[in-house]
N, C-alpha and C positions, 0 to 999 in steps of 0.2 A: 504494500500500500504506500502511496505517496504521502510523505510527511506534510502536515499543514504548513502553509507559508508563515514565516515569522513576522512578516511586515505589518499585519494588523496589530499584533502585540506591540511592535516597535512604535507604531503610530499612536496607540492609546497611551503608552508610557510617555512618549514625547509630549502629548497633549497635557498629561497630568503634571509633568515637570514644567511645562510652559505656564500653566495656571499657578501651581504652587510656588515656583521659584521665580520664573521670568516676570510674572505680573504681581502676584501676591507679595513676593519678597522685595523685588527690585524696582517696582514702579515708584516707590518712595523717592528714589534718587532724582529722577527728572521733575517730580512734583515739589521736592523740597525748596528749590529757589522760588517757585510760585507762592508757596506758603510763607516764605520769609518776606516776600515783597508785598503780599496782599492779605495775609492772615495774621501778620504780626508775630510770626514765629522767629525767635532769636536763634543764632548759631548754636548756642549752648543747649537750648531746648530741643533743637533739631537733633543734636548728638544724643540727648537723653531718649528721644523717641526711637532713634536707631538702636540704642542699647537695649531698650525694652523689647524690641523685636528680636534681638539676638538672645536675650534671656529666655523669651518664649521658645525660641528655636532650640536652645539647650534643653529646656524642659521636655520638649517633644522628643528629642534625641534620647534623653535618659529614659523616657517612657518606653521607647523602642528597645532599650537594653534590658530594663527591669521586667518588661512584659513582652516577650517575643511573639506572643499570639497577636499582638496589635499589628505587627509587620505582615501578618498573613491574613488580615481581615479586610474583606471588601467593604464592610460597613464602616470601618475606621477610615478607609480611603475616601469613601463618599462623604462621610460626615465632615472630614477635614476640609474637603473641597467646598462644601456648602458653608462651613464656618468661615473659611477664608474669604469667600465672595461676600458674605454678609458684613465682615469687618471693613472691607473696601467700600461698600455702599454706605456704611455708617459714618465714615470719616467726615463727610461734609455736613453732617447733621449737628455739629457742635463746634464751638471755638475753645472748648475746655482742653487744656493740655493734659489734665489728668485722664479724661476720657480717651483722648488720642493715645495716651500711653497704654491704657488697658487694651484698646483695640489692636495696637501694634504688637502687644504681648501675645494676645490670642492668635493673631495672624502668624507670628513666629512659630508658635507651637504647632499650628495647623500645617505650615510649610514644612517643618521638620518631619512630621508624620507622612506627608505626601512624598517627600524625598526618600525617606527610608523604605517605604512600601514600594515605590516605583523602582528604586535601584535594586532592592532585594529581588523583586520579581524579574528584572532584567537578567541579573546574574544567575538566577535559578532556571528560568525558562529558555535562556539563550546560551547556556554554557556549552552546548555542542555546535554552536554556529560561529561563523567568522567574527573576529573581534570588533570589526567596524560596526556591527549592528547595534550593540549597546551604545556605541559612540554616536550613532545617528539619533538614538533616543535622547541622549544627553543634549543633543543640539536643540531639543525643544526648549531648554532654558534660554538659549540665545534667541530663538524665535519669539518667545514671550517677551524678552527684553526689547527686541526690535519693534514688535507690534505695539507694545504699550508705550515705548518711547516715541514712536511715530504718532500715536494718538495724542500724547501730550504736546508734541511739536505742532500738530495741526490745530489743537485747541488753544494754545497759549496766546494767540493773537485775537481770538474771537470769543473766548470764554474765560472763566476764572478757575481757580484751583479746585473748586467744588465739582465742576464739570469733568475735570481730569480724573478725579476719584470715581465719579459715577460711570464714566466711560470705561475705566479700568475694571470696575465691578462687572459691567456687561461683558467685557472681553473674557474675564475669568469664568463667568457663567457658561459662555460658549465653549471654552476649552474644557471645563469640567464635564459638560455634556458629551464632548468627544471622547473623554477618557472614562466614562461612566462604567463601562463593561470590562475594564482592565482586570485581568486575573492575577491576584496576589500570589506570592510564593506558597507552594504547597508544603504541608508539614513534612519534615525530613524523616526518613526511616533508615535504620541500619542496613547496609548492603555489604556483601562479601568484599573484602579488600585484600585477599590473598595475593601475594606477589607484588603488592604495592608498598613501597617503603614510605612511612609517614614523613611528612615535611615539617621540620621543626621551625617555628616562626618566631619564638620568643626573643631570639638574639637580635633580629633585625626589625621586628615589628615596633619595638620601642623607638628606634631611630625614625622610622616612618611616621609614627604618631607625633613625635616632637616636631618634625619638619612640617607636617600637615597642620598642626596647631599654630605654629608660627605663621604659616601661610594664611590661616584664618585671621590673625592679627593684622597682617599687612594688606591683604587684598581688600578687606572690608572697608578700610579707610578710603581707598579709591572707589570701591563699589558704592559708598555712601556719599562722598563729597566731590567726586570727579566733575560732575555737571556744574555744581556750584563754583568749584575752583576755576574751571574753564570760563564760566560766565563772568567772573570778576574782570578779566582782561580781554574778552572777546565780544563781538556782537551777540545779541540776545539769542539768536537761533543756533549759534555754534555749540553751546552746551548741550541742548536737547538733540541737535543733530549728531554730535559726537556719541551720545548714548545710543542712538539708533545704530551707529557704526559698531559700537561695542557688541550689540546683539547680533548684527549681521556677521561679524567676524567670529562670534562664538558658535554660530550654527554648525559649520563644518569642522570646528576645531577638535571636538572630542573624538570624532572618527579619525581625523588625521593623526592626532597624538596617540590614539590607540594602535593605529597601524605602525607607527614608529616604535611604540613600546613592545609590539609583537615581534619586531625584527631586531631590535637592539636591547641593550641592557636597560632595565627600568631605572636604576639610579642615574645613569647618564642622561636618559631622556627627561627624567624629572628635573635634573639639574638645569638642563637647557631651558625647559619651560619656565622655571622660576627666575632664571637670569633675564630672560626676555621680558617677563612680566615686571621685574624690578625696573628695567629700563623704561618700560611704558608708563609706569607710575611716576617715575621721577621726571620724565620729559617735560610736562607742562610746568613743573616747578623750576626747571633750569632754563628752558627756552620758551619765550613767549610767542604769540602769534597763532593764527588759525591752523597753519600747516602742522605745527608741533602738536596742537590739540587733537587733530584728526589722526595723526600717526600714533599718538598715545592711546587713543580709543581703540585703534586696530590691534595694537600690541597687547593691550590689556584684555580685550575681548577674545583674542586668539589664544590666550593662555590660561585664564582663570578656570574655565571649565575643563581644559586639558589636564590641569593639575589634579582636579577632582577625579577625572576619569582614570588617570594613571594610579592614583592612590587607592580609591575605593574599588576600582575595577581590577586591581592586581590579583593574581591567584594567591590569596593570602593563606587559605586553609586555616584560618584563625577564627574561633567561635565568635559570632556576632561582630565581625570585623567592621562592617559598614556602620553599624550603630556606634561602635567605639570610636571610630575615626570621626564620625559626624559629631559626637559629643566633644572631642578635643577641638575640632574645628569651631564648634559653637562657643567654647570657652574663649578661644582666640578672638572671635568676632565680638564678644562682650568686652574684652580688654582693649580692642582697637580704638573705638570711639572714646573710651575713658582715658587712654594714654594721650590722645591728640587733643582732647577738649581744652586743656590749658593753652595750646598753641593756636587755637582758632581766632583768638582776639587779634592777632596780627595777620590774618588772612589764612588761606589754605595751603600755601606753598610749604611752610615748615612741616605741616602734617603729612603731605605727600612725600617729602624727603624722608621723614622718619619711617613711613610705611615701606618705602623702597628699601631702606636699610634692613628692616625686619625680614622682608622677603629674601634679601641676599643672605641673611643669617639662616633662613630655612634652606636655602640652596646649599649652604655649607654643611648642613646636617645630612644631606644626601650622600656625602662622602663616607660617613659612618655607615650609611645604609648598605654599602657594598659588602660590609663584613658579615659573612654568613648568609648573604642573600642567595636564594636558589635561582641563579640566572637561567637555568634551563626552563623555568616556569614561564608560561605564556600569559601575557597581560590580558585581562578581561575574559579570556576564553577559559571556561571551567571544564576540564576534561576528566578530573578525578571524581568518582562517585560522591554524591552528596553525603552519604553516610561517613565517608572518609574525612570529609571536611569537618564535620561536627565532632569526630572522635579525636582530633588533634588537641 
């Protein structure tokens, strides 16, 4: 019998990631300057809203670790998508910073659950397929960023920040409907593993965890403030336009980095992605002008999803690895805005430079990752039986 096509599953996973991450998580970045200009939101308050979102994201990731059944629940996926859409629609209903904080907290938790469910189902159902397929699904995050960024760019001259949130909620609802029938990961069952040597991960998983956590610190500063930073020194459309470029560059990036990770050593590929990302983050802080802003957007968009793909899609054979890495990433994202908040009074350039330095530090951690790393393992493609993975 002919095996069913994996593409419907890839498409639904991509739609869920577009809704949960591309829109629900990252639409705040292009809307932030509008809220600062027209809703009276200060730079400090904007950083606190971002932190609330990341705290919620951490809570969702920890829930995935403590209760693995959540990761395999279609009801959890659907409920998280509905909650996320509702929080987006509720943002324009108030001017209360406290209420905004609660809404972004809830949105973060919902985003994390959507992400963990979607990635887990990709690694489970596509483990016998070529490594670019999960990468294609990861591209849904970029598509969500590009679509929501384009919405904000189109609305910024004809409507206010409220319309931007409502339009984003509508887009999230459409994407949630497209992903409604996504099949979560099936419960694992022990399988015979005779003749298969167990892969010991504890010596190198710690290095990967540290590098990925530092990446969370550095990347989120750009992911939150890049549009506002570019908008300080460029025409009004450039910031939102750059964010659309971030999304467009991100769409193919996961598949491309997955192919590289499939053919070369994961530590080497991860190092390259982190160095390129650091350059992209630092560029608008070091070089002014529209050209530098747009190049920065492309470099950042082409790498931040690739890093996630390489890290979470690696053949870890480590129990609950996706949830553990997501938790560390979440802690980094909470620390990022807190670290740069004192620097925002002098503009966004010092914050971007600090973020670039942290990403370079994450890159240096990948040198340690080479010690004990099973270089024969294939990135993203899971070929060892599921029972073997859970028994390590």
